[in-house]
matplotlib code that plots the C-alpha trace (Angstrom):
import matplotlib.pyplot as plt

x = [59.1, 55.5, 54.8, 51.8, 52.2, 51.3, 50.9, 52.4, 53.8, 51.1, 51.5, 51.5, 48.2, 46.6, 47.8, 46.5, 43.1, 42.9, 42.4, 39.6, 36.4, 34.2, 30.8, 27.8, 24.9, 22.7, 25.0, 24.9, 21.2, 20.9, 23.0, 22.4, 24.5, 27.5, 26.9, 27.0, 30.1, 32.2, 31.2, 33.5, 35.1, 36.7, 40.5, 40.6, 44.4, 45.2, 42.6, 44.1, 47.6, 46.4, 44.6, 47.9, 49.7, 47.2, 47.7, 51.4, 50.9, 48.5, 51.1, 52.7, 49.7, 50.6, 54.3, 55.5, 52.8, 54.3, 57.9, 57.0, 58.9, 62.1, 61.8, 61.0, 64.0, 66.5, 65.4, 64.3, 60.7, 57.8, 54.5, 53.0, 55.7, 55.4, 51.7, 52.5, 54.9, 52.2, 49.4, 51.5, 51.0, 47.3, 47.9, 48.5, 45.4, 43.2, 44.2, 45.2, 43.0, 40.9, 43.8, 45.7, 42.7, 43.0, 46.7, 46.2, 43.7, 46.3, 49.1, 47.2, 46.3, 48.7, 51.7, 50.7, 50.4, 53.9, 55.4, 53.5, 54.9, 58.4, 58.0, 56.8, 59.7, 62.2, 60.5, 60.4, 64.1, 64.8, 62.8, 64.8, 67.9, 66.3, 68.3, 65.8, 62.2, 62.6, 64.1, 61.4, 58.5, 60.0, 60.2, 56.6, 55.3, 57.0, 55.5, 52.0, 52.2, 52.8, 50.0, 47.6, 48.3, 47.9, 44.5, 43.3, 44.8, 44.0, 40.2, 40.1, 42.0, 39.8, 36.7, 38.0, 39.1, 35.9, 32.8, 29.7, 28.3, 31.5, 32.2, 30.4, 32.4, 35.7, 35.4, 34.2, 37.3, 39.4, 37.7, 39.3, 42.9, 43.3, 42.3, 44.2, 47.3, 47.1, 46.3, 49.3, 51.8, 50.5, 50.7, 54.0, 55.7, 56.2, 58.1, 60.0, 60.9, 62.3, 64.4, 65.5, 65.1, 62.7, 65.0, 65.2, 61.4, 60.9, 63.4, 61.7, 58.4, 60.2, 61.5, 58.1, 56.6, 59.4, 58.5, 54.9, 56.1, 57.9, 54.9, 52.5, 55.0, 55.0, 51.3, 50.0, 50.7, 53.5, 53.9, 56.4, 53.7, 51.2, 47.8, 45.5, 41.9, 39.4, 36.4, 35.7, 37.3, 34.6, 33.5, 31.6, 28.2, 29.4, 30.9, 27.9, 26.5, 29.9, 30.8, 27.6, 28.5, 32.0, 30.6, 28.7, 31.9, 33.8, 31.2, 31.2, 35.0, 35.0, 33.0, 34.0, 37.8, 38.4, 36.6, 39.1, 42.2, 41.4, 40.1, 43.4, 43.3, 39.7, 40.4, 43.4, 41.8, 38.1, 38.5, 41.9, 43.5, 47.2, 48.7, 49.4, 45.9, 44.4, 46.6, 45.7, 42.0, 42.2, 44.1, 41.5, 38.6, 40.2, 40.2, 36.4, 35.9, 37.3, 34.3, 32.0, 33.6, 33.5, 29.8, 28.9, 30.0, 28.1, 25.0, 25.0, 25.4, 22.2, 20.5, 20.2, 19.3, 22.0, 19.6, 19.2, 23.0, 23.3, 20.5, 22.5, 24.9, 22.3, 23.5, 26.5, 24.2, 23.4, 27.0, 28.3, 26.3, 27.7, 31.3, 31.3, 28.9, 31.0, 29.2, 29.3, 31.5, 34.6, 32.5, 30.0, 32.7, 34.4, 31.1, 30.1, 33.5, 33.3, 30.0, 31.4, 34.4, 32.1, 30.0, 33.0, 34.2, 30.7, 29.9, 33.4, 32.9, 29.4, 30.9, 33.4, 30.7, 28.2, 30.7, 30.5, 26.8, 26.9, 29.6, 28.4, 31.1, 33.3, 36.4, 35.7, 36.7, 40.2, 38.8, 36.0, 38.4, 40.5, 37.5, 36.8, 40.4, 40.4, 37.2, 38.2, 41.6, 40.0, 37.7, 40.7, 42.8, 40.1, 38.3, 40.9, 41.7, 38.0, 37.2, 40.3, 39.1, 35.6, 36.6, 39.3, 36.9, 33.7, 34.6, 34.2, 30.4, 30.4, 31.5, 28.2, 26.2, 28.9, 28.8, 25.0, 24.9, 27.6, 26.1, 22.5, 23.7, 26.0, 23.2, 20.7, 23.0, 23.7, 20.0, 19.5, 22.3, 20.9, 17.5, 19.2, 20.9, 17.6, 15.9, 18.7, 18.4, 14.6, 15.1, 17.7, 15.4, 13.2, 16.3, 17.3, 14.0]
y = [6.5, 5.5, 4.5, 5.2, 6.7, 3.6, 0.7, -1.3, 0.3, 1.2, 1.5, 4.9, 3.9, 3.2, 6.6, 8.4, 6.7, 8.3, 11.7, 10.5, 12.2, 9.7, 9.0, 10.7, 8.8, 9.9, 8.0, 4.9, 4.9, 5.1, 1.9, -0.2, -3.1, -0.7, 0.6, -2.9, -3.9, -0.9, 0.2, 3.3, 4.4, 7.6, 7.6, 8.7, 8.1, 10.4, 12.9, 13.1, 13.5, 16.5, 17.9, 17.7, 19.4, 22.3, 22.4, 22.6, 25.5, 27.3, 27.4, 30.2, 32.4, 32.4, 31.5, 35.1, 36.1, 34.3, 35.4, 38.9, 40.6, 38.8, 39.8, 43.5, 43.6, 41.9, 43.5, 46.9, 46.5, 48.6, 46.9, 48.2, 46.7, 43.4, 43.5, 43.8, 40.9, 38.7, 39.6, 39.6, 35.8, 36.4, 39.5, 37.7, 35.6, 38.7, 39.8, 36.7, 33.8, 33.5, 33.7, 31.2, 28.8, 28.9, 28.3, 25.2, 24.0, 24.4, 22.5, 20.1, 20.1, 17.4, 18.9, 22.4, 21.3, 19.8, 22.9, 25.1, 23.3, 23.4, 27.2, 27.6, 25.6, 27.7, 31.0, 30.1, 29.2, 32.5, 34.4, 32.7, 34.4, 37.8, 40.8, 43.6, 44.4, 44.3, 40.8, 39.6, 41.0, 39.6, 36.1, 36.5, 37.4, 34.3, 32.3, 33.8, 32.4, 29.0, 29.3, 30.5, 27.5, 25.1, 26.8, 26.1, 22.7, 20.8, 21.2, 20.5, 17.3, 16.3, 16.9, 14.5, 11.9, 11.8, 9.9, 12.0, 10.7, 11.7, 15.0, 17.1, 15.5, 15.6, 19.3, 20.2, 18.6, 20.6, 23.8, 23.5, 23.6, 27.4, 27.4, 24.2, 25.5, 28.9, 27.2, 24.8, 27.5, 29.9, 27.4, 25.9, 29.0, 30.6, 27.6, 26.8, 30.4, 30.7, 27.5, 28.0, 31.7, 33.0, 31.9, 28.4, 28.2, 29.3, 26.7, 24.0, 24.8, 24.8, 21.3, 20.0, 21.4, 19.7, 16.3, 16.8, 17.8, 14.4, 12.5, 14.3, 13.7, 10.0, 9.7, 11.7, 11.0, 12.8, 12.7, 14.2, 16.3, 18.6, 17.0, 19.6, 19.3, 17.8, 19.7, 23.3, 26.2, 27.8, 31.2, 34.0, 32.3, 29.0, 30.9, 33.1, 31.0, 30.1, 33.8, 34.6, 32.0, 33.5, 37.0, 35.6, 34.0, 37.3, 39.2, 36.6, 36.6, 40.4, 40.7, 37.7, 37.4, 40.9, 39.9, 37.2, 39.1, 42.2, 40.2, 40.5, 44.3, 44.3, 42.1, 44.2, 47.6, 47.0, 44.2, 44.9, 41.5, 41.0, 40.3, 36.7, 36.0, 37.8, 35.8, 32.5, 33.2, 34.3, 31.1, 28.9, 30.9, 30.6, 26.8, 26.8, 27.2, 23.6, 21.8, 24.2, 23.1, 19.4, 19.7, 20.7, 17.4, 15.4, 17.4, 17.1, 13.3, 13.5, 15.4, 18.7, 21.2, 23.7, 26.5, 25.6, 25.6, 29.0, 30.5, 29.6, 32.4, 34.9, 33.8, 36.1, 39.1, 38.6, 37.3, 40.6, 42.6, 40.3, 40.7, 44.5, 45.6, 48.1, 47.3, 43.5, 41.1, 39.2, 36.0, 37.6, 38.9, 35.6, 33.7, 36.1, 35.8, 32.0, 31.9, 34.1, 31.8, 28.7, 30.3, 31.3, 27.7, 26.4, 28.8, 28.5, 24.7, 25.2, 27.2, 24.5, 21.8, 23.8, 24.7, 21.4, 21.7, 25.1, 24.2, 23.2, 20.5, 19.0, 19.6, 23.3, 22.9, 24.4, 27.6, 27.6, 27.2, 30.0, 32.2, 31.1, 31.7, 35.2, 36.3, 34.9, 36.5, 39.8, 39.7, 38.7, 41.6, 44.3, 43.3, 44.1, 47.6, 48.4, 47.4, 49.2, 52.4, 52.1, 51.2, 53.8, 56.5, 55.6, 52.8, 49.0, 49.2, 50.9, 47.6, 45.9, 47.5, 46.6, 43.0, 42.9, 44.4, 42.1, 38.9, 39.6, 40.2, 37.1, 34.8, 36.3, 35.5, 32.0, 31.3, 32.4, 30.1, 27.1, 27.7, 27.4, 24.2, 22.7, 23.6, 22.1, 18.9, 18.7, 19.2, 16.4, 14.0, 13.0, 12.1, 9.5, 7.8]
z = [-31.4, -31.1, -27.5, -25.3, -21.9, -19.9, -22.2, -25.1, -28.2, -30.7, -34.5, -36.2, -38.0, -34.6, -33.2, -36.3, -35.7, -32.3, -33.9, -36.2, -34.9, -33.1, -34.7, -33.2, -31.6, -34.6, -36.9, -34.7, -34.5, -38.2, -38.5, -35.3, -36.7, -37.1, -33.6, -32.0, -34.1, -33.5, -30.0, -30.2, -27.0, -25.9, -25.7, -22.1, -21.5, -24.4, -23.3, -19.8, -21.3, -23.3, -20.3, -18.2, -21.1, -20.8, -17.0, -17.5, -20.0, -17.6, -14.8, -16.9, -16.0, -12.3, -12.1, -11.6, -9.1, -6.1, -6.8, -7.8, -4.8, -5.8, -9.4, -8.6, -6.3, -8.6, -11.9, -10.5, -11.8, -10.6, -9.6, -12.8, -14.9, -13.0, -13.8, -17.5, -17.3, -15.6, -18.1, -21.3, -21.6, -22.7, -24.8, -28.1, -27.6, -27.4, -30.8, -32.7, -31.4, -34.6, -37.0, -34.9, -35.2, -39.0, -38.7, -36.5, -39.1, -41.8, -40.0, -37.8, -34.1, -33.0, -34.7, -33.5, -29.9, -29.8, -31.4, -28.9, -25.9, -27.3, -27.8, -24.2, -22.8, -24.8, -23.9, -20.2, -20.2, -21.9, -19.3, -16.5, -17.9, -18.3, -17.1, -17.8, -18.5, -22.3, -22.2, -19.9, -22.0, -25.2, -23.7, -22.4, -25.9, -27.3, -24.4, -25.1, -28.7, -27.3, -24.8, -27.4, -29.6, -26.6, -25.7, -29.3, -30.0, -26.7, -26.8, -30.5, -30.0, -27.0, -29.1, -31.7, -29.1, -27.1, -28.2, -28.4, -25.1, -23.3, -25.0, -22.4, -19.6, -21.4, -22.4, -18.9, -17.5, -20.0, -18.9, -15.4, -16.8, -16.1, -12.4, -11.7, -13.4, -11.7, -8.3, -8.6, -9.6, -7.0, -4.2, -5.1, -6.3, -2.9, -1.4, -4.6, -5.2, -1.7, -2.1, -5.7, -6.4, -9.0, -11.9, -10.5, -10.1, -13.7, -14.9, -12.8, -14.6, -18.0, -17.1, -16.2, -19.4, -21.3, -19.8, -20.8, -24.3, -24.6, -23.4, -25.8, -28.6, -27.9, -27.5, -30.5, -34.2, -36.0, -39.8, -42.2, -43.7, -41.9, -41.4, -42.8, -41.5, -43.8, -45.1, -46.1, -44.3, -42.1, -43.2, -41.5, -41.8, -40.4, -37.4, -36.6, -33.7, -32.3, -32.4, -30.5, -27.9, -27.5, -27.0, -24.0, -22.8, -23.2, -21.2, -18.4, -18.2, -18.3, -15.1, -13.1, -13.5, -12.1, -8.9, -8.3, -9.5, -7.4, -4.4, -2.4, -2.6, -1.5, 1.5, 2.5, 2.1, 3.0, 5.6, 7.0, 6.3, 5.8, 2.4, 3.4, 4.5, 1.5, -0.8, 0.8, 0.7, -3.0, -4.0, -2.3, -3.9, -7.4, -7.1, -6.3, -10.1, -10.6, -9.1, -11.0, -14.3, -13.4, -12.4, -15.9, -17.3, -14.7, -15.1, -18.9, -18.5, -16.5, -19.3, -17.5, -20.2, -21.3, -20.7, -17.0, -16.5, -18.3, -16.2, -13.0, -14.0, -12.6, -9.1, -9.8, -9.3, -5.6, -5.1, -6.4, -3.8, -1.1, -2.2, -2.6, 0.3, 2.1, 5.4, 4.9, 6.8, 5.6, 5.5, 3.2, 0.9, 0.7, 0.2, -2.6, -4.3, -4.0, -5.7, -8.5, -8.9, -9.0, -11.7, -13.7, -13.8, -14.5, -17.3, -18.8, -19.0, -20.4, -23.3, -24.2, -23.9, -26.1, -28.8, -30.7, -30.8, -32.5, -35.0, -38.5, -38.6, -35.9, -38.0, -37.5, -33.8, -34.2, -35.6, -33.1, -30.2, -31.6, -31.4, -27.8, -26.8, -28.4, -26.7, -23.4, -23.5, -24.5, -21.4, -19.2, -20.6, -20.4, -17.2, -14.5, -15.8, -16.2, -12.6, -11.4, -13.1, -11.8, -8.2, -8.1, -9.2, -7.2, -4.8, -5.0, -4.8, -8.2, -9.7, -8.9, -11.6, -14.1, -13.0, -13.1, -16.7, -17.9, -16.5, -17.5, -21.1, -21.0, -19.7, -22.1, -25.1, -23.7, -23.4, -27.1, -28.1, -26.1, -27.7, -31.1, -30.0, -28.8, -32.1, -34.1, -32.1, -32.7, -36.4, -36.5, -34.5, -37.5, -39.5, -36.8, -37.1]

ax = plt.figure().add_subplot(projection="3d")
ax.plot(x, y, z, "-o")
ax.set_aspect("equal")
plt.show()
């Protein structure tokens, strides 16, 4: 069964070739004749299919938010218990991202992606039949394993499918999968949940994910034996710079995600808005991160330095003051939160785009993305409780120094990494000539 999504049937050999890492521009310049003859192109149809699979997986992050009242009423859950159900999908990523990256390297990214999507479909269907909290949490932990593997395999596959000139754009597009998935599930969940019930809504998403699984299975190669990645297994030294990049990512997520997650509470308590208005504003603001992520790809194509994009993260500092000023207006708070959401999308895309440039080898991408997933999940898991603790003890304004410290540290580390990338590029330049 070797068909494409929108074209004629391709051979298994052709589909395998899709996952061969595309040659870099350095290789092409060393051999101009080869460059003119081969003219490698990015496999954009397959890249978009993989992106949509990631979006389908990311809907699991927000699918229970809009049907929470129904669930708490039917299952007798407290708000705290509902919160654990919602956040449990990233818990495994916070502790097992790096080991999962090595696992993907062992069994192959294409095979792992299909298995991950099947696991998410099964776990989602299981959660729709849940009768108590334990059942629900068990299914969510299983779903988190699938989501973790999707988060690792998709960018690794995209990296291999995209030619070097397109990698920044392709990975920037990929970086928008979380806000798009959350936005779609949040916007559609209310109406679908009212019409189908929360169980019907969950089954609908499971069905859509199953459709994407079949499309991915048809598009990507599948062999009887696992396709182990070529080359040496990356050790601690090879992962030093990728690890530093992901520390910056973790700090950025730690201080920006809570602003969005806790925004409805801020708008209700400090600005007197209704829950419906606060929810609508938060949903719109969360989607502001999408153009931020897409902008990175376009700016990199225009050769804007990575360091300039990283430094833009300092805009979060004044935005935090706007958001949490107790005497500020609603417009100021929404504007500040919008800037923070924009920078979250931009800096997240920057991390994905910069990762290939700090890896020693492109076939280390699965392990590198495992590290990115683990650190991002850790920031997402720890950020909201930290902000809740600080705001509960000293008010929302006390969160501003935390944001400032976290963003200054994050941007500083990113600038250090981008300086390393620039130096590496300069050292490679004489080899091209």
